VOBA-1610 file (N, C-alpha, C; in pm, whole numbers, padded with zeros to 5 digits, always signed):
BEGIN
Met-00058-02903-03902Met-00132-02879-03777Met-00045-02798-03679Thr-00108-02714-03603Thr-00038-02634-03504Thr-00039-02706-03370Ala+00078-02723-03315Ala+00087-02793-03186Ala+00027-02708-03076Ala-00044-02773-02986Ala-00104-02701-02873Ala+00006-02659-02776Val-00007-02539-02726Val+00090-02488-02630Val+00041-02520-02489Ala+00121-02593-02416Ala+00081-02633-02281Ala+00081-02513-02188Thr-00023-02504-02105Thr-00030-02398-02005Thr+00062-02432-01889Pro+00151-02342-01852Pro+00242-02372-01741Pro+00163-02407-01614Lys+00211-02509-01546Lys+00144-02552-01423Lys+00171-02453-01311Ile+00068-02420-01236Ile+00082-02327-01124Ile+00119-02408-01000Ser+00222-02365-00931Ser+00266-02439-00812Ser+00162-02430-00701Ser+00162-02532-00618Ser+00070-02534-00504Ser+00095-02416-00411Ala+00223-02380-00396Ala+00256-02269-00306Ala+00194-02140-00355Arg+00198-02115-00485Arg+00141-01991-00539Arg-00011-01991-00526Leu-00072-02105-00544Leu-00217-02114-00527Leu-00257-02088-00382Ile-00179-02141-00289Ile-00207-02120-00147Ile-00195-01972-00113Val-00087-01909-00161Val-00068-01766-00134Val-00182-01685-00192Cys-00222-01716-00314Cys-00330-01643-00381Cys-00460-01649-00302Tyr-00504-01770-00271Tyr-00634-01783-00208Tyr-00632-01749-00060Ala-00515-01759+00002Ala-00502-01709+00140Ala-00515-01557+00142Ala-00454-01490+00041Ala-00467-01344+00032Ala-00614-01305+00011Ile-00683-01377-00076Ile-00825-01348-00100Ile-00906-01372+00027Leu-00875-01480+00098Leu-00945-01509+00224Leu-00932-01393+00321Gly-00816-01327+00320Gly-00793-01215+00410Gly-00878-01093+00380Thr-00935-01085+00260Thr-01021-00971+00225Thr-01165-00991+00270Leu-01205-01116+00295Leu-01346-01145+00318Leu-01405-01078+00442Pro-01337-01077+00558Pro-01397-01010+00674Pro-01424-00861+00647Tyr-01327-00794+00586Tyr-01343-00651+00557Tyr-01455-00630+00457Leu-01459-00711+00352Leu-01565-00697+00251Leu-01702-00726+00312Thr-01707-00818+00407Thr-01834-00849+00474Thr-01884-00728+00552Leu-01793-00663+00625Leu-01830-00542+00698Leu-01881-00434+00603Lys-01808-00410+00495Lys-01845-00305+00401Lys-01978-00336+00334Ala-01999-00462+00298Ala-02126-00501+00235Ala-02242-00478+00330Ser-02220-00507+00458Ser-02326-00485+00557Ser-02358-00336+00569Trp-02254-00254+00576Trp-02276-00111+00600Trp-02339-00040+00480Val-02302-00077+00359Val-02359-00008+00242Val-02500-00056+00211Thr-02540-00169+00269Thr-02676-00220+00245Thr-02769-00196+00363Gly-02723-00114+00458Gly-02810-00079+00571Gly-02798-00170+00691Gly-02701-00263+00691Gly-02682-00351+00805Gly-02611-00282+00919Ser-02603-00350+01031Ser-02542-00290+01151Ser-02431-00377+01208Leu-02374-00464+01126Leu-02269-00553+01173Leu-02151-00472+01227Gly-02116-00497+01354Gly-02002-00431+01415Gly-02026-00286+01455Leu-02148-00238+01443Leu-02178-00098+01475Leu-02246-00085+01610Arg-02194+00002+01694Arg-02267+00040+01815Arg-02369+00148+01783Asp-02334+00233+01689Asp-02420+00343+01648Asp-02440+00336+01496Pro-02550+00274+01449Pro-02573+00258+01306Pro-02577+00390+01229Ser-02609+00502+01297Ser-02613+00630+01227Ser-02474+00674+01180Phe-02369+00609+01231Phe-02233+00644+01193Phe-02210+00628+01043Val-02279+00534+00980Val-02257+00507+00837Val-02374+00554+00751Asp-02461+00638+00806Asp-02582+00678+00734Asp-02560+00789+00632Ser-02455+00864+00642Ser-02436+00980+00555Ser-02392+00938+00415Asp-02413+01028+00318Asp-02367+01003+00181Asp-02215+00991+00175Leu-02147+01071+00258Leu-02001+01065+00260Leu-01953+00928+00306Met-02013+00873+00410Met-01972+00742+00459Met-02008+00633+00359Leu-02120+00649+00289Leu-02155+00553+00186Leu-02047+00551+00078Phe-02005+00671+00034Phe-01901+00680-00067Phe-01770+00620-00016Ala-01733+00654+00108Ala-01607+00603+00165Ala-01610+00452+00176Asn-01723+00395+00215Asn-01732+00250+00228Asn-01730+00181+00092Leu-01792+00242-00007Leu-01785+00186-00143Leu-01643+00194-00197Leu-01576+00306-00168Leu-01439+00323-00215Leu-01345+00221-00152Thr-01350+00209-00020Thr-01258+00118+00048Thr-01293-00028+00021Gly-01422-00057+00011Gly-01462-00193-00028Gly-01416-00225-00169Gly-01426-00127-00259Gly-01379-00146-00396Gly-01229-00171-00402Met-01155-00109-00313Met-01010-00131-00310Met-00978-00276-00273Asp-01057-00335-00185Asp-01034-00475-00151Asp-01077-00568-00265Val-01177-00527-00343Val-01213-00605-00462Val-01097-00605-00561Val-01033-00490-00576Val-00914-00481-00662Val-00806-00574-00611Ala-00791-00583-00479Ala-00690-00673-00421Ala-00718-00818-00460Val-00845-00856-00463Val-00882-00992-00504Val-00841-01017-00649Val-00873-00921-00736Val-00838-00934-00879Val-00687-00943-00896Leu-00613-00861-00821Leu-00467-00864-00831Leu-00412-00998-00785Ala-00464-01053-00676Ala-00415-01183-00629Ala-00433-01289-00736Leu-00545-01287-00806Leu-00569-01383-00915Leu-00475-01356-01033Ala-00458-01228-01067Ala-00372-01192-01180Ala-00226-01231-01152Phe-00184-01224-01028Phe-00047-01258-00994Phe-00023-01409-00997Thr-00129-01486-01003Thr-00117-01631-00992Thr-00140-01703-01125Tyr-00239-01658-01202Tyr-00277-01730-01324Tyr-00211-01667-01447Ser-00198-01746-01552Ser-00121-01705-01670Ser-00179-01582-01738Trp-00310-01561-01729Trp-00371-01446-01796Trp-00323-01314-01735Gly-00275-01320-01612Gly-00227-01199-01547Gly-00102-01143-01612Arg-00024-01228-01678Arg+00099-01181-01742Arg+00070-01109-01873Arg-00054-01120-01921Arg-00090-01051-02046Arg-00152-00914-02019Ile-00172-00879-01896Ile-00227-00748-01861Ile-00118-00643-01880Ala-00154-00528-01936Ala-00056-00420-01954Ala+00008-00385-01820Ala+00140-00368-01821Ala+00214-00348-01697Ala+00159-00236-01608Pro+00126-00116-01664Pro+00077-00010-01574Pro-00051-00047-01501Leu-00137-00129-01564Leu-00263-00168-01500Leu-00240-00261-01381Val-00125-00324-01379Val-00091-00411-01266Val-00007-00335-01164Leu+00090-00260-01215Leu+00187-00199-01126Leu+00130-00084-01043Phe+00044-00001-01103Phe-00005+00113-01027Phe-00088+00071-00905Pro-00188-00019-00920Pro-00265-00054-00799Pro-00183-00128-00694Ile-00088-00213-00736Ile-00011-00283-00633Ile+00091-00188-00570Trp+00137-00087-00644Trp+00226+00013-00584Trp+00151+00091-00476Ile+00031+00137-00508Ile-00050+00208-00407Ile-00085+00114-00293Gly-00118-00012-00327Gly-00148-00109-00223Gly-00030-00132-00130Thr+00091-00138-00188Thr+00211-00151-00105Thr+00223-00033-00010Gly+00198+00087-00064Gly+00210+00207+00018Gly+00108+00213+00131Leu-00009+00155+00110Leu-00111+00156+00215Leu-00091+00042+00316Leu-00047-00075+00268Leu-00042-00193+00354Leu+00091-00210+00426Ala+00202-00174+00360Ala+00333-00195+00424Ala+00346-00122+00558Pro+00303+00006+00569Pro+00312+00071+00701Pro+00230+00001+00808Ile+00118-00058+00770Ile+00036-00131+00869Ile+00108-00256+00915Val+00166-00330+00820Val+00241-00451+00855Val+00357-00417+00948Leu+00433-00313+00915Leu+00549-00275+00995Leu+00510-00217+01131Asp+00390-00161+01138Asp+00342-00100+01262Asp+00257-00197+01344Leu+00248-00323+01299Leu+00154-00417+01361Leu+00177-00437+01511Pro+00301-00450+01561Pro+00316-00465+01706Pro+00256-00349+01786Val+00272-00227+01734Val+00214-00111+01802Val+00062-00116+01794Ile+00010-00156+01678Ile-00136-00165+01662Ile-00193-00267+01759Val-00128-00383+01771Val-00176-00488+01863Val-00174-00437+02006Ala-00066-00370+02045Ala-00058-00316+02181Ala-00167-00213+02205Asp-00197-00133+02104Asp-00301-00031+02116Asp-00438-00095+02131Leu-00463-00202+02054Leu-00593-00268+02059Leu-00616-00342+02191Met-00509-00377+02259Met-00523-00447+02388Met-00560-00351+02501Lys-00549-00222+02476Lys-00589-00124+02577Lys-00741-00110+02578Pro-00802-00075+02691Pro-00947-00051+02695Pro-00986+00060+02597Gln-01086+00034+02516Gln-01131+00132+02418Gln-01238+00223+02478Pro-01245+00349+02436Pro-01348+00441+02487Pro-01488+00387+02462Ala-01576+00407+02558Ala-01712+00352+02546Ala-01794+00422+02439Gly-01760+00545+02404Gly-01842+00621+02311Gly-01811+00600+02164Thr-01721+00509+02130Thr-01686+00489+01989Thr-01802+00424+01914Pro-01823+00458+01785Pro-01937+00405+01710Pro-01920+00262+01665Leu-01798+00205+01678Leu-01772+00069+01631Leu-01744-00024+01748Glu-01782-00150+01733Glu-01747-00250+01833Glu-01595-00267+01835Asn-01543-00304+01952Asn-01397-00317+01965Asn-01338-00417+01868Trp-01411-00528+01842Trp-01355-00634+01758Trp-01339-00591+01613Val-01410-00485+01571Val-01400-00439+01432Val-01258-00395+01401Trp-01195-00325+01494Trp-01059-00278+01469Trp-00963-00393+01451Ala-00979-00499+01532Ala-00892-00616+01518Ala-00913-00684+01384Val-01039-00693+01341Val-01069-00754+01212Val-01010-00673+01097Val-01028-00541+01104Val-00981-00454+00995Val-00829-00456+00985Tyr-00761-00429+01096Tyr-00615-00422+01090Tyr-00553-00559+01071Gly-00613-00661+01132Gly-00563-00797+01109Gly-00575-00837+00963Gly-00688-00801+00901Gly-00707-00831+00759Gly-00609-00756+00671Phe-00584-00630+00704Phe-00489-00551+00625Phe-00348-00610+00636Ala-00307-00648+00757Ala-00174-00705+00773Ala-00163-00838+00698Trp-00266-00919+00706Trp-00271-01047+00633Trp-00257-01024+00483Gln-00335-00931+00432Gln-00327-00898+00290Gln-00190-00843+00252Gly-00136-00758+00339Gly-00007-00698+00310Gly+00101-00803+00289Val+00106-00903+00377Val+00208-01007+00365Val+00183-01096+00244Leu+00060-01144+00228Leu+00032-01244+00125Leu+00018-01184-00014Leu-00047-01069-00025Leu-00062-01007-00157Leu+00074-00963-00210Leu+00158-00908-00124Leu+00290-00866-00168Leu+00379-00987-00199Thr+00358-01097-00129Thr+00430-01221-00163Thr+00389-01268-00302Ala+00259-01265-00331Ala+00211-01305-00463Ala+00268-01215-00571Phe+00279-01085-00541Phe+00335-00992-00639Phe+00482-01019-00664Val+00559-01047-00560Val+00702-01076-00576Val+00722-01198-00666Leu+00640-01303-00646Leu+00651-01422-00729Leu+00614-01391-00873Tyr+00513-01310-00891Tyr+00470-01268-01026Tyr+00577-01183-01094Ala+00630-01086-01021Ala+00731-00996-01077Ala+00859-01073-01111Arg+00893-01172-01030Arg+01012-01253-01057Arg+01000-01324-01192Asp+00880-01372-01224Asp+00858-01440-01351Asp+00852-01344-01469Arg+00783-01232-01451Arg+00757-01142-01563Arg+00872-01045-01588Trp+00936-00998-01481Trp+01042-00898-01496Trp+01171-00947-01429Trp+01211-01068-01462Trp+01329-01128-01401Trp+01454-01043-01421Phe+01460-00969-01534Phe+01580-00893-01566Phe+01607-00780-01467Val+01503-00739-01392Val+01523-00633-01293Val+01617-00681-01182Val+01608-00808-01147Val+01695-00864-01043Val+01833-00897-01098Thr+01837-00951-01219Thr+01965-00997-01273Thr+02044-00887-01344Gly+01976-00780-01387Gly+02042-00676-01464Gly+02105-00569-01377Thr+02177-00480-01444Thr+02240-00366-01375Thr+02166-00238-01412Val+02181-00138-01329Val+02108-00014-01346Val+02141+00049-01480Arg+02040+00104-01545Arg+02061+00175-01670Arg+02136+00305-01643Pro+02236+00339-01728Pro+02314+00461-01705Pro+02225+00586-01705Gly+02269+00686-01631Gly+02195+00812-01625Gly+02200+00871-01486Thr+02121+00972-01465Thr+02112+01038-01334Thr+01969+01031-01284Ile+01950+01070-01161Ile+01814+01069-01107Ile+01732+01184-01163Gly+01796+01284-01222Gly+01727+01393-01287Gly+01658+01488-01189Val+01588+01585-01247Val+01515+01683-01166Val+01406+01616-01085Ala+01337+01519-01148Ala+01229+01449-01077Ala+01283+01380-00952Gly+01398+01313-00966Gly+01455+01245-00851Gly+01499+01342-00742Gly+01560+01453-00782Gly+01602+01552-00683Gly+01485+01611-00607Leu+01380+01646-00679Leu+01260+01699-00613Leu+01193+01593-00527Gly+01194+01468-00574Gly+01136+01360-00496Gly+01208+01339-00365Ile+01342+01344-00369Ile+01421+01328-00246Ile+01391+01443-00149Thr+01382+01563-00200Thr+01348+01678-00115Thr+01211+01658-00050Ala+01114+01612-00131Ala+00980+01586-00078Ala+00982+01475+00026Ala+01069+01374+00007Ala+01080+01266+00105Ala+01131+01320+00238Leu+01225+01413+00234Leu+01276+01473+00358Leu+01168+01555+00428Val+01090+01630+00349Val+00977+01705+00406Val+00878+01609+00470Thr+00850+01499+00401Thr+00759+01397+00453Thr+00809+01341+00585Ala+00937+01307+00590Ala+00994+01249+00712Ala+00986+01347+00829Ile+01016+01472+00803Ile+01010+01573+00909Ile+00865+01591+00957Gly+00772+01602+00860Gly+00632+01623+00895Gly+00576+01509+00978His+00601+01385+00936His+00546+01270+01009His+00613+01251+01144Thr+00741+01287+01154Thr+00808+01278+01284Thr+00746+01377+01383Ile+00719+01497+01336Ile+00652+01596+01423Ile+00515+01545+01465Trp+00438+01490+01369Trp+00304+01441+01402Trp+00311+01324+01501Ala+00417+01241+01489Ala+00429+01124+01576Ala+00444+01165+01722Phe+00498+01284+01746Phe+00515+01331+01883Phe+00406+01430+01924Gly+00300+01435+01843Gly+00186+01521+01876Gly+00073+01441+01937Ser-00048+01485+01909Ser-00165+01416+01962Ser-00202+01300+01870Gly-00296+01218+01916Gly-00342+01107+01835Gly-00317+00975+01904Gly-00379+00869+01851Gly-00364+00736+01908Gly-00226+00678+01886Met-00194+00577+01964Met-00063+00515+01956Met-00040+00450+01819Ser-00143+00388+01763Ser-00129+00323+01632Ser-00098+00424+01524Ala-00170+00536+01524Ala-00149+00639+01422Ala-00010+00699+01434Arg+00035+00721+01558Arg+00168+00779+01576Arg+00276+00680+01536Gly+00252+00551+01559Gly+00346+00449+01514Gly+00357+00447+01363Gln+00244+00463+01293Gln+00248+00467+01148Gln+00321+00591+01098Asp+00307+00701+01170Asp+00382+00822+01132Asp+00532+00794+01134Ile+00579+00725+01238Ile+00721+00692+01247Ile+00763+00601+01132Val+00680+00501+01103Val+00710+00407+00994Val+00719+00480+00860Ile+00621+00568+00833Ile+00621+00641+00706Ile+00743+00732+00696Ala+00779+00797+00807Ala+00898+00882+00807Ala+01023+00801+00774Leu+01038+00684+00835Leu+01155+00599+00809Leu+01156+00547+00666Leu+01040+00505+00615Leu+01033+00456+00477Leu+01069+00566+00378Ala+01023+00688+00405Ala+01056+00801+00316Ala+01205+00827+00316Leu+01268+00823+00434Leu+01412+00845+00443Leu+01490+00735+00370Leu+01450+00610+00390Leu+01519+00499+00323Leu+01504+00510+00172Ala+01386+00550+00126Ala+01365+00567-00018Ala+01454+00678-00072Ala+01468+00786+00004Ala+01553+00897-00041Ala+01698+00853-00052Val+01747+00780+00047Val+01885+00731+00043Val+01904+00634-00073Ala+01808+00544-00092Ala+01818+00445-00200Ala+01822+00512-00336Leu+01738+00613-00357Leu+01737+00681-00486Leu+01865+00762-00507Ala+01912+00825-00402Ala+02034+00905-00413Ala+02156+00820-00445Thr+02153+00692-00406Thr+02268+00601-00429Thr+02236+00493-00530Val+02139+00519-00619Val+02088+00414-00709Val+02195+00360-00802Ser+02298+00437-00832Ser+02403+00392-00924Ser+02513+00313-00853Arg+02500+00296-00723Arg+02603+00225-00647Arg+02549+00090-00600Gly+02624-00014-00620Gly+02581-00145-00573Gly+02470-00203-00658Arg+02402-00301-00603Arg+02296-00371-00676Arg+02172-00282-00689Phe+02105-00297-00801Phe+01992-00209-00830Phe+01864-00252-00758Trp+01833-00383-00761Trp+01700-00423-00716Trp+01672-00394-00569Pro+01771-00404-00476Pro+01737-00366-00338Pro+01697-00219-00325Arg+01762-00133-00405Arg+01727+00009-00402Arg+01590+00031-00465Leu+01559-00045-00568Leu+01425-00037-00627Leu+01318-00075-00524Val+01344-00180-00448Val+01247-00222-00345Val+01226-00112-00242Leu+01334-00048-00198Leu+01322+00059-00098Leu+01246+00180-00153Val+01278+00217-00278Val+01207+00331-00338Val+01062+00294-00363Trp+01038+00173-00414Trp+00901+00127-00438Trp+00818+00137-00311Thr+00872+00086-00201Thr+00797+00083-00076Thr+00783+00223-00016Gly+00894+00296-00010Gly+00889+00429+00051Gly+00808+00528-00029Ala+00830+00530-00161Ala+00752+00621-00245Ala+00605+00580-00247Gly+00579+00449-00242Gly+00441+00401-00236Gly+00373+00445-00107Ala+00447+00437+00005Ala+00391+00483+00133Ala+00363+00632+00128Met+00452+00708+00066Met+00429+00852+00053Met+00304+00880-00029Ala+00293+00816-00146Ala+00180+00843-00235Ala+00050+00785-00180Gly+00053+00660-00135Gly-00069+00595-00090Gly-00126+00655+00038Ser-00041+00664+00141Ser-00090+00719+00268Ser-00119+00868+00254Gly-00041+00937+00169Gly-00065+01079+00147Gly-00198+01105+00078Ala-00230+01024-00023Ala-00356+01040-00094Ala-00474+01013+00000Trp-00460+00908+00082Trp-00567+00878+00177Trp-00578+00990+00282Gly-00465+01043+00323Gly-00467+01153+00419Gly-00535+01276+00362Leu-00511+01305+00233Leu-00577+01419+00169Leu-00727+01397+00161Phe-00766+01275+00125Phe-00910+01243+00120Phe-00974+01265+00257Ser-00908+01216+00361Ser-00962+01231+00496Ser-00966+01377+00538Ala-00859+01452+00504Ala-00852+01593+00544Ala-00964+01674+00480Phe-00988+01652+00353Phe-01091+01731+00284Phe-01232+01689+00325Thr-01252+01560+00349Thr-01386+01515+00387Thr-01418+01543+00533Met-01315+01547+00617Met-01336+01574+00759Met-01323+01723+00791Gly-01288+01804+00691Gly-01277+01948+00713Gly-01157+01989+00793Ser-01048+01907+00788Ser-00926+01940+00861Ser-00814+01960+00762Ala-00770+02085+00745Ala-00672+02117+00641Ala-00532+02138+00695Gly-00509+02112+00823Gly-00380+02141+00884Gly-00263+02067+00822His-00284+01941+00781His-00175+01859+00727His-00169+01860+00575Val-00260+01932+00512Val-00272+01925+00366Val-00143+01963+00293Pro-00072+02070+00329Pro+00050+02105+00254Pro+00153+01992+00253Val+00180+01933+00369Val+00278+01824+00375Val+00228+01703+00298Leu+00101+01671+00311Leu+00046+01556+00240Leu+00052+01574+00089Ala+00027+01697+00042Ala+00035+01724-00102Ala+00179+01707-00152Val+00275+01757-00075Val+00417+01739-00109Val+00451+01590-00108Gln+00398+01520-00012Gln+00424+01377+00005Gln+00378+01297-00117Val+00255+01319-00162Val+00203+01247-00278Val+00285+01280-00402Thr+00309+01407-00424Thr+00387+01450-00541Thr+00526+01390-00539Gly+00588+01392-00422Gly+00723+01337-00410Gly+00729+01188-00436Gly+00629+01115-00389Gly+00625+00971-00414Gly+00619+00940-00562Val+00535+01014-00635Val+00523+00994-00779Val+00655+01029-00849Leu+00717+01139-00809Leu+00842+01181-00872Leu+00954+01079-00848Met+00961+01025-00729Met+01065+00927-00698Met+01048+00801-00782Met+00925+00754-00795Met+00902+00635-00877Met+00931+00663-01023Thr+00892+00780-01071Thr+00922+00818-01209Thr+01071+00815-01234Ser+01148+00867-01139Ser+01293+00873-01153Ser+01355+00735-01157Ile+01316+00647-01066Ile+01383+00517-01059Ile+01338+00424-01172Leu+01216+00441-01221Leu+01171+00357-01332Leu+01251+00386-01459Arg+01302+00508-01469Arg+01385+00542-01585Arg+01520+00471-01580Arg+01556+00416-01465Arg+01686+00351-01451Arg+01674+00199-01454Leu+01554+00146-01484Leu+01537+00002-01491Leu+01634-00060-01591Pro+01686-00178-01558Pro+01777-00245-01653Pro+01705-00279-01784His+01782-00293-01891His+01728-00339-02019His+01692-00486-02008Thr+01601-00531-02097Thr+01561-00671-02098Thr+01673-00761-02152Ala+01761-00702-02234Ala+01866-00785-02296Ala+01980-00812-02197
//
């Protein structure tokens, strides 16, 4: 007879983190569900979401939060460890890039939301608090769930030493792109736009610079802190850059497209470079 293999018990802390992260998606998903089904929840001007473009954008962003729910479950339950690594790592990497700048920029966002909002905006004032509050909540808890999951599945990344080699052409080009990103976002931060957006520009510029330094010094000192910096900075470059490109093309504003294209490409190159230096499992 074959002995039954006991399923590892999931700690209460991991279950709390998982379902708290999922809870954080519900307000945003409720808004999106209302808007794609013709509802007017949180809308001062219902025509704001009537176009095909807005329908697509709401389905896309709502779908991204559905992915966040699936990831939270995968990071907690044993079946998540059987998922092919790229299917887990790519969405959480992009998620890190989209959510980390919001979490780091949260004090500026809160200060901005406390200011009187223009009367002509198509959304109720409370919608912004719900959206950004939900994103910050997800950013903290979903990334916590991922760290616990990664610690179990890829423990050798923390305990091992960097694999010998160089950052290669990809790493060099990625660092150059990170510098272009930092310069571009710094310029934008001192231009026009809301306080929250300009705060995120500063955060993205700093994350890109830290990622560039971490990749350039990857063979010195401990590996995993540099991996974290590159993961976060390159993710911010790729995630926010991809969203910026989507917004630029759909809104008909091409002014930032060159920098954003460099930004996305650079983020991918930096991650490609550092993944080649991951420690061996042995």
